[in-house]
Every structure is written in structure tokens, then in C-alpha cells.
N, C-alpha and C positions, 0 to 999 in steps of 0.2 A: 504493500500500500504506500509506504514511504517513497519507494522508487517511482511509482506512478505519479505521486505528488510532485517529485522533483522534475520529472519529465514534463509535467503540465506547467510548472512554474518557469522553466527555462526560457521559453519564448517571451513570457511577460517580463522577466528580469532583463533580458536583452533589450526589449523595446523600451523599458524604463530608462536604460542608460543611453539609448540612441538620442542624438540631437543633431540638428542641422549644423554643418560646419560654418563657423564664422567667416571663413575665407571664400564662401561660395560666390560672393559678388566680385571677388578679385581674381577668380580663376582665369588662367590664360589657356588652359587645355582641358580636355575631358579626362576622366579617370582612365588610367592604363594599368595593365597587369605587370607585375615584376616580382622579385624576391628580395629579401633583406636578411642580413646577419649582423653581428655586432663584434666589437673589440673592446677590451678594457683599457682605460686610460685615466690617469690622474688629471683632474682639471688644471693643476698647476703645470702640467707638461703638455698642454694643448698648444703646441707651436709647430711651425713648419707646414708641410703639406704642398701638394703639387700646384696649388693656385697662387702661391707666393704671399699669402696673407700674414705669415709669421705668427705672432702671438694672437691667437684667436680671441682671447678675452679682451685684450687691448683694443682690437678692432671691432668689438661688439658682437661677435658671433657665439662665444661661449661654447657649450656642448651641443647646441642645436645645429649640428653640422652633419655632413655626409661625404663619403668618398664614393664616386660614381664609377661604374664599370666603363669599359672602352666604348661601348655603344652609346652611352649617355654623355661621356666626358667631352667628346668632340675636340680632343687635343687642347683642352683648356678653355675653349670658347664658352663652356657652360659655367665656368667658375663665377660664383657670386649669385647664381640663380637660386630661386626658392622653390621648394617642393613640399606639398602637403602629402603626408604618407599615412596610410591607415592599414591596419591588419585585417585580413579577410580569411574566410573559410575555416580557420583553425579555432574551433570553439573551445578547445582545451586550453589554449595559451593566449588567445587574443583578449585584450581588454575591450569589451563591447563599447561602441559609440565613441571611441577615442581616435584622435589623430594628432599629428605633430607636424609643424612646419620647420624644415631644416634648410640650411644654406649649403650649396656645393662648395667645399673648400679643399677637396682632395681627390685623388685618383685611386681606384681599386684596380691594381694591375692584374692582367691575365696570368694564369698559371697553365701553360701549355703542356705541362706534365700530366694533366688530367683532362678528360673530356669535359665539354661545357655542361653536360648533364650528369656528371659524376665527379664532383670535386672542384672543377674549374669554374667556380660560381661567377667570376668576373670576366670569363672568356667571352669573346663575341660568339653569337649575337645577343647574349644575355643582357637583360636590363636588371642590374643588381645595385642595391643600396647597402653600403657598409657603414653602419651607424655606431657612434660611441654608445656604450651600454647605457649611459645616462639618458640618451634619447630613445633607444630601443625599448627600455622599460616603461616609457610613457604610453606605449601602444600594445605591449605584449610581455609575458613573463620570459625571463632570460632562458628558461629551459627549452624554449621553442627552437633555438638554434637557427637554422635557415628556414624562413617562413614565407608563405605567399603574402604579398601586399598589393595595394593599389596606390598609385601616385598620380598627382597632377601638378603642373606648374601653376604657381600663384604669384601675385605681386608681392614684393618684399616690403615689409613695413620697417623703416629704419628711424632711429632717433638722430636728429641733427643732419648736417649736410654730407655730401660726398667728400671723401678724404683723399688728398693727393700727397703721397709720400715720395719725395724726390731724392734721388741718389745718382751716383755716377762719378765721373772724373773728367775735368776739362770740358771738351765739346761732346763727350758721350753722356747723354742725359737720359735717365730712366725715371719712370713714375709708377708707383703701385697705386691702383685705384680701388678703393674699398668703401664699405658702408653705402653701397649703391641701392637706392630704392627703386620702386617700379619693377621692371622685368629683372633687374639685378645683375644681369650678365652683360658687360660691355663688349660689343662686337667690333667697334671701330673707334679710333681716337685721332683727333687732329689737334695740333698745337700751334700756337702763334706767339711770337714775341713782338716787341715794338719795331723791330728791324726786319721782320719777315712777314709774309702772308701766311695763310693757313697751310700747314704741311701735315701729311699723314704720318702717324707713328706706326712702327711695327710691333707685333706682339712678341715680346721676348719669351715669356712663358707665363701661363696662368693669366693673372691680371696685372702683370708687369709689362709695361710698354717702353719702347726706346726709340731714340733718334740721335743722329750725329749732327749736333747744332750747338753753336756757342750762344748761350742765352745770358751770359754774365751781365749783370746790371740792368736787365730788362724785366718788366712785369710779364708774367706768362699766363696765357689764356688756353683753355681746353674746350674742345667740342666733342661730346660723347654721344654715341649712338648705341642703343641697346637692341636686344634681339626682337623686340616688338616694333622696331622701326622708329621709336621715339628718340629725338635728338635734343640735347640740352647743352647750352653754352655757358661756361663759367668764365666771364671776362676778368682778367687781371687777378685771378684767384691766388696766384703766387706773386708776391710783391717783388719789386725790383731789387730789394736787398736780400733775396732768398739765399738759402744755404742748403747744400747737400746734407741729407740726414734729417731734414725737418719735414713735418707734415702740416699741410694747409687745408682748411675746410672751406668748401664752397656751397653752392646751392644744392637742392635735392630735386630729383625727378618728382613731378606731381603724380599722384595716384588717380 
């Protein structure tokens, strides 16, 4: 009798936990199927990654991050994009009605020593999300291991403006672009000093962009275009007395 009662109550309990996602109005794509797994990390060690963001806490991403498989990473073009992820199908381990929004900050490399369907979880053509355990446990129990999920791209909600961290030497000028709202993933960058017109920058890796241009003593402007085609210009966001190693904050993409 108790077993029958449990079976009767399960759908009701699941329904009680279901709620519409607060990101529905900012969704950029439909839900798509994928799989996810997790790795353990101390929040104080959340640095590095294939997108170039460095200290994830300092740049505002924290543990709500993800490493994307080859099929999703797009050689770094997806860095900074936001994904809403929810657990599906696994009633034993999923936390019903939950989802989490994570930012792409890393790459989950393929392991060609295993087939894509037997150990090579991040091998092409798999769509796989490698989450910090702190994010994974927002949607499922850690015992789930590799689990089926659904994901969709959503707009990134950021505090403050876009950050431009400049580095380089001499005429070799690089900029890390972080804390990007809207689509989140910058797909092209143009730069302008007071002694030049608009020039295209190249993607060094992740969201680090470079150009060979002497900008000493000039205020610097940037034009950013994200994956949804939105373009934003930050005029003179880097002042004329700029220094390598400094970060400057500009305007933000409108949602």
C-alpha cells in the first residue's frame, strides 16, 4: 500500500517543484539535447581555462561556468556565452523543476582513446557540458555521473559594464574582453585610436584579441559584435594614459 502511495505521489511532487524558467523571455535558442558530467574544484582555484578569463571570481563568473565539448566550443568563439541547463529523464538523480545558467569559460577536450559513445564524452559530434560540481549539484545529485540534459542559449545578465583588460608589449596590443552581457560571446572586434581609423583585431585565443598597432598616448575605442549580430561601440573607453596590465570598464550591451 505504501508503494502504491509513493507511486501516486511522485507525479504530484514533481509538478509541485516545476516552475517556468525565469530566462524564458531571454532565450536565444530552443531547448536541445546533450549530456553533462562534473569535476571537483576548489572555488579559490577557479583560474585559467581555454577562454582566457583567468580568475573566474575576479571576472564575475564564479562557479556558474562550463567547459564545452568540441562541437559547442567553436575554437573559442563560444567563450562568454550563457547556457541554461536542466536535467531531464533521470528521475532518480534529477532535481525536478531546477535549472542553472552557466557561462562558457573553458574547453572539454576530446579523448580519442575512447569512442564518442563509450568514454569519449567530449569527442565530436557530442554536445557535452563539463560542469564544476558546485553547478552540477544545482540540477542533479552528484551520483548521477554522466547524465542527459537539455540546454538552450540565453542572454547573459551581467553587473556593470564590459571589461577591457589590456596587455602586450610595444606595438603588440592585446585585450581580454569579459563581463559581456546580451549574447555574451564576442565574435568580432574593431579598435580605433586617435591616429587611426577602425581596424579589425584578430582572435588570439578565447576572448583575447590582438593587433600590431602602436597606441601609446592615445585614447582607445572598441566596437564589439556578438553572435546575435548586435554591435556596441565603446568610445575612448581606454584613456590616453592607459597602461598594460590595467582593466577598463565601458558600456554594456542592452538586453
